[in-house]
N, CA and C of each residue as an Amber inpcrd file, in Angstrom:
protein
   303
 -23.3220000  -9.3340000 -42.8670000 -22.2220000  -9.8940000 -42.1230000
 -22.5680000  -9.8000000 -40.6350000 -22.4380000 -10.9050000 -39.9150000
 -22.7290000 -10.9220000 -38.4900000 -21.4920000 -10.5290000 -37.6970000
 -21.7360000  -9.7850000 -36.6600000 -20.6450000  -9.4450000 -35.7460000
 -20.6120000 -10.4780000 -34.6340000 -19.4450000 -10.9060000 -34.3210000
 -19.2730000 -11.8410000 -33.2130000 -18.6100000 -11.0720000 -32.0770000
 -19.2580000 -11.0980000 -30.9480000 -18.7210000 -10.4090000 -29.7840000
 -18.3360000 -11.4580000 -28.7510000 -17.1000000 -11.4120000 -28.3550000
 -16.6170000 -12.3270000 -27.3190000 -16.5290000 -11.5560000 -26.0120000
 -17.1300000 -12.0970000 -25.0250000 -17.0500000 -11.4880000 -23.7100000
 -16.0660000 -12.2800000 -22.8700000 -15.0430000 -11.6180000 -22.4470000
 -14.0220000 -12.2540000 -21.6240000 -14.1460000 -11.6740000 -20.2270000
 -14.3470000 -12.5290000 -19.2590000 -14.4770000 -11.9930000 -17.9030000
 -13.1700000 -11.3440000 -17.4560000 -13.3040000 -10.2790000 -16.7110000
 -12.1230000  -9.6200000 -16.1680000 -11.6010000 -10.4530000 -15.0120000
 -10.3310000 -10.6730000 -15.0220000  -9.7050000 -11.4710000 -13.9740000
  -8.9580000 -10.5420000 -13.0350000  -9.0750000 -10.7690000 -11.7770000
  -8.3550000  -9.9680000 -10.8000000  -7.0320000 -10.6460000 -10.4710000
  -6.1800000  -9.9230000  -9.7810000  -4.9180000 -10.5230000  -9.3460000
  -5.1650000 -11.7010000  -8.4210000  -6.3050000 -11.7040000  -7.7400000
  -6.6190000 -12.8210000  -6.8520000  -6.7460000 -14.1270000  -7.6230000
  -6.9940000 -14.0370000  -8.9280000  -7.0820000 -15.2380000  -9.7580000
  -5.7100000 -15.8490000 -10.0070000  -4.6830000 -15.0910000  -9.7700000
  -3.3050000 -15.5280000  -9.9950000  -2.4980000 -15.2560000  -8.7320000
  -2.5110000 -16.1870000  -7.7670000  -1.8730000 -15.9280000  -6.4670000
  -0.4260000 -15.4610000  -6.5520000   0.3580000 -16.0210000  -7.4650000
   1.7660000 -15.6160000  -7.5490000   1.8770000 -14.1400000  -7.9200000
   1.0310000 -13.6870000  -8.8430000   1.0510000 -12.2750000  -9.2220000
   0.5230000 -11.4050000  -8.0900000  -0.4980000 -11.8890000  -7.4000000
  -1.0630000 -11.1260000  -6.2930000  -0.0210000 -10.9400000  -5.1980000
   0.7310000 -11.9790000  -4.8890000   1.7130000 -11.8790000  -3.8230000
   2.9340000 -11.0680000  -4.2550000   3.2530000 -11.0770000  -5.5330000
   4.3170000 -10.1940000  -6.0070000   3.8340000  -8.7490000  -5.9230000
   2.5770000  -8.5140000  -6.2050000   2.0110000  -7.1730000  -6.0560000
   2.0480000  -6.7530000  -4.5860000   1.7810000  -7.6840000  -3.6810000
   1.8740000  -7.3990000  -2.2490000   3.3110000  -7.0260000  -1.8900000
   4.2720000  -7.7660000  -2.4140000   5.6850000  -7.4560000  -2.1540000
   6.0290000  -6.0550000  -2.6590000   5.5030000  -5.7000000  -3.8040000
   5.7380000  -4.3470000  -4.3330000   5.0970000  -3.2930000  -3.4410000
   3.8880000  -3.5640000  -2.9890000   3.1800000  -2.5730000  -2.1730000
   3.8060000  -2.4060000  -0.7940000   4.5540000  -3.3790000  -0.3250000
   5.2180000  -3.2960000   0.9830000   6.6860000  -2.8960000   0.8440000
   7.0640000  -2.4360000  -0.3230000   8.4140000  -1.9350000  -0.6320000
   9.5040000  -2.9900000  -0.6070000   9.1460000  -4.2660000  -0.6390000
  10.1550000  -5.3300000  -0.6860000  10.9910000  -5.2270000  -1.9570000
  10.3300000  -4.8170000  -3.0560000  11.0010000  -4.7930000  -4.3470000
  11.9970000  -3.6280000  -4.4670000  12.0300000  -2.7510000  -3.4660000
  13.0210000  -1.6750000  -3.4710000  14.4270000  -2.2360000  -3.2520000
  14.5170000  -3.3470000  -2.5130000  15.8240000  -3.9370000  -2.2050000
  16.0120000  -5.3390000  -2.7690000  14.9310000  -5.9890000  -3.1750000
  14.9860000  -7.3590000  -3.6840000  14.3580000  -7.4250000  -5.0620000
  14.7690000  -8.4100000  -5.8390000  14.0770000  -8.7310000  -7.0890000
  13.8480000 -10.2430000  -7.0920000  13.1000000 -10.6990000  -8.0340000
  12.7930000 -12.1200000  -8.1100000  14.0370000 -12.9240000  -8.4390000
  14.8300000 -12.4480000  -9.4060000  15.9100000 -13.3020000  -9.9040000
  17.3130000 -12.6890000  -9.8920000  17.4620000 -11.4640000  -9.3620000
  18.7920000 -10.8370000  -9.3250000  19.0250000 -10.2020000  -7.9650000
  20.2540000 -10.2630000  -7.5010000  20.6110000  -9.5870000  -6.2600000
  20.5670000  -8.0880000  -6.5040000  19.9240000  -7.3710000  -5.6180000
  19.9740000  -5.9080000  -5.6330000  20.7140000  -5.5100000  -4.3550000
  20.0740000  -4.7950000  -3.4880000  20.6560000  -4.5140000  -2.1740000
  20.6310000  -5.7930000  -1.3500000  19.5030000  -6.4920000  -1.4170000
  19.3480000  -7.7770000  -0.7330000  19.3660000  -8.9070000  -1.7430000
  19.2940000 -10.1250000  -1.2740000  19.3470000 -11.2830000  -2.1710000
  18.1040000 -11.3900000  -3.0450000  18.2610000 -12.0780000  -4.1710000
  17.1170000 -12.3780000  -5.0370000  16.1870000 -13.3340000  -4.3030000
  14.9040000 -13.1890000  -4.5280000  13.9460000 -14.0660000  -3.8620000
  14.1680000 -15.5260000  -4.2320000  14.6130000 -15.8010000  -5.4640000
  14.8690000 -17.2020000  -5.8320000  16.0190000 -17.7790000  -5.0120000
  16.9930000 -16.9360000  -4.6420000  18.0970000 -17.3970000  -3.8110000
  17.6380000 -17.6480000  -2.3710000  16.7420000 -16.8040000  -1.8890000
  16.1810000 -17.0080000  -0.5470000  15.3950000 -18.3180000  -0.5310000
  14.5760000 -18.5190000  -1.5710000  13.7800000 -19.7530000  -1.6580000
  14.6860000 -20.9770000  -1.6680000  15.7720000 -20.9060000  -2.4140000
  16.7040000 -22.0210000  -2.4970000  17.3760000 -22.2870000  -1.1480000
  17.7950000 -21.2400000  -0.4700000  18.4830000 -21.3840000   0.8190000
  17.5760000 -22.0280000   1.8670000  16.3160000 -21.6620000   1.8730000
  15.4040000 -22.1370000   2.9180000  14.5220000 -23.3040000   2.4810000
  14.7210000 -23.8160000   1.2810000  13.9200000 -24.9480000   0.8010000
  14.1000000 -26.1370000   1.7390000  13.0060000 -26.6500000   2.2160000
  13.0510000 -27.8300000   3.0720000  13.4290000 -27.5700000   4.5140000
  13.7590000 -26.3260000   4.8520000  14.1150000 -26.0210000   6.2440000
  12.8660000 -26.0910000   7.1160000  13.0440000 -26.5680000   8.3230000
  11.9240000 -26.6900000   9.2510000  11.3620000 -25.2990000   9.5620000
  10.0550000 -25.1630000   9.4490000   9.3580000 -23.9120000   9.7690000
   9.8930000 -22.7150000   8.9750000  10.3090000 -22.9440000   7.7240000
  10.9110000 -21.8640000   6.9360000   9.9430000 -20.7080000   6.6980000
   8.6540000 -20.9980000   6.5150000   7.7020000 -19.9070000   6.2830000
   7.5960000 -19.0140000   7.5220000   7.4860000 -19.6160000   8.6790000
   7.4060000 -18.8380000   9.9190000   8.7040000 -18.0610000  10.1590000
   9.8380000 -18.6890000   9.8640000  11.1330000 -18.0420000  10.0280000
  11.2280000 -16.8040000   9.1490000  10.8730000 -16.9510000   7.8590000
  10.9460000 -15.8110000   6.9430000   9.9390000 -14.7330000   7.3070000
   8.7360000 -15.1250000   7.7170000   7.7350000 -14.1340000   8.1290000
   8.2660000 -13.3120000   9.2980000   8.9460000 -13.9620000  10.2160000
   9.5510000 -13.2490000  11.3400000  10.6250000 -12.2850000  10.8970000
  11.4540000 -12.7010000   9.9500000  12.5100000 -11.8310000   9.4270000
  11.9090000 -10.6320000   8.6940000  10.8030000 -10.8520000   7.9900000
  10.1370000  -9.7580000   7.2810000   9.6760000  -8.6970000   8.2730000
   9.0750000  -9.1180000   9.3570000   8.5180000  -8.1680000  10.3320000
   9.5780000  -7.5920000  11.2710000  10.5520000  -8.4130000  11.6860000
  11.5140000  -7.9820000  12.7120000  12.8590000  -7.5450000  12.1480000
  13.1040000  -7.8520000  10.8700000  14.3880000  -7.5380000  10.2790000
  15.3690000  -8.6800000  10.4760000  16.5460000  -8.5180000   9.9080000
  17.5530000  -9.5710000   9.9720000  18.9110000  -8.9620000   9.6540000
  19.9640000  -9.6090000  10.1310000  21.3040000  -9.1360000   9.7780000
  22.2760000 -10.2980000   9.7820000  23.3100000 -10.1550000   8.9600000
  24.3930000 -11.1140000   8.9350000  24.1690000 -12.3800000   8.1390000
  22.9800000 -12.5910000   7.6130000  22.6980000 -13.8290000   6.8850000
  23.1970000 -13.7380000   5.4440000  23.0200000 -12.5820000   4.8170000
  23.3730000 -12.4130000   3.4050000  24.4880000 -11.3900000   3.1980000
  25.1810000 -11.0430000   4.2510000  26.2430000 -10.0530000   4.1440000
  26.0960000  -9.0000000   5.2290000  26.8770000  -7.9380000   5.1290000
  26.9240000  -6.9540000   6.2100000  25.7130000  -6.0190000   6.2990000
  24.9820000  -5.8470000   5.2110000  23.8420000  -4.9340000   5.2540000
  22.6360000  -5.5950000   5.9090000  22.0820000  -4.9600000   6.9320000
  20.9080000  -5.5530000   7.5890000  19.6360000  -5.2980000   6.7890000
  18.6800000  -6.1830000   6.9600000  17.3420000  -5.9350000   6.4360000
  16.5760000  -5.2610000   7.5700000  16.0650000  -4.0600000   7.3260000
  15.3720000  -3.3650000   8.4060000  14.0460000  -4.0380000   8.7490000
  13.5740000  -3.8370000   9.9640000  12.2760000  -4.3980000  10.3380000
  11.1440000  -3.7090000   9.5740000  10.0740000  -4.4270000   9.3910000
   8.8920000  -3.9180000   8.6960000   7.6590000  -4.1220000   9.5790000
   7.5810000  -3.3900000  10.6890000   6.4780000  -3.6190000  11.6250000
   5.1110000  -3.2610000  11.0680000   5.0650000  -2.4940000   9.9910000
   3.7720000  -2.1430000   9.3840000   3.1920000  -3.2760000   8.5440000
   3.9970000  -4.2960000   8.2900000   3.5030000  -5.4810000   7.5760000
   2.8070000  -6.3580000   8.6100000   1.5430000  -6.6430000   8.3670000
   0.7920000  -7.4680000   9.3170000   1.3470000  -8.8890000   9.3320000
   1.0310000  -9.6190000  10.3830000   1.4590000 -11.0180000  10.4700000
   0.9000000 -11.8170000   9.2980000  -0.3580000 -11.5660000   8.9430000
  -0.9780000 -12.2870000   7.8260000  -0.2620000 -11.9840000   6.5150000
   0.0600000 -10.7110000   6.2730000   0.7800000 -10.3580000   5.0480000
   2.1980000 -10.9160000   5.0600000   2.8470000 -10.9250000   6.2200000
   4.1990000 -11.4960000   6.3180000   4.1640000 -12.9810000   5.9730000
   3.1370000 -13.6860000   6.4210000   2.9900000 -15.1090000   6.0920000
   2.7730000 -15.3040000   4.5920000   1.9370000 -14.4590000   3.9870000
   1.7070000 -14.5440000   2.5320000   2.9920000 -14.2750000   1.7700000
   3.7140000 -13.2330000   2.1800000   4.9680000 -12.9070000   1.5120000
   5.9910000 -14.0130000   1.6440000   6.0980000 -14.5890000   2.8420000
   7.0490000 -15.6700000   3.0600000   6.6990000 -16.8860000   2.2050000
   5.4170000 -17.2230000   2.1520000   4.9860000 -18.3480000   1.3190000
   5.3030000 -18.0910000  -0.1440000   5.0700000 -16.8660000  -0.5900000
   5.3630000 -16.5170000  -1.9850000   6.8670000 -16.6100000  -2.2560000
   7.6740000 -16.0360000  -1.3770000   9.1360000 -16.0690000  -1.5630000
   9.6100000 -17.5250000  -1.6680000   9.0970000 -18.3740000  -0.8060000
   9.5050000 -19.7860000  -0.8230000   9.0580000 -20.5110000  -2.0950000
   8.0730000 -19.9580000  -2.7900000   7.5820000 -20.5960000  -4.0270000
   8.3270000 -20.1320000  -5.2810000   9.1410000 -19.0880000  -5.1360000
   9.8520000 -18.5250000  -6.2890000  10.9220000 -19.5040000  -6.7580000
  10.9530000 -19.7150000  -8.0640000  11.9440000 -20.6470000  -8.6460000
  12.7680000 -19.9580000  -9.6990000
């Protein structure tokens, strides 16, 4: 009897951008207050994506809110600033949030 061995290449998160960017959101503690599809302390990412869909410069706007914080948009609780998130990571996170459906 012959043995058949299948070699499957290992795939990194970089092979799946949506998963990679969700992992980035987790590593930057975004998921402590937000989830993809349910309101926690802050709004669900799908609700943020819906609110800003088609808005002019929405990615830059959200990246700014990620780094500088925000208040009054989704209720009385402010989103604290995240100055440790680099501009590049803020742009990736904003793009990912806007892609959530």
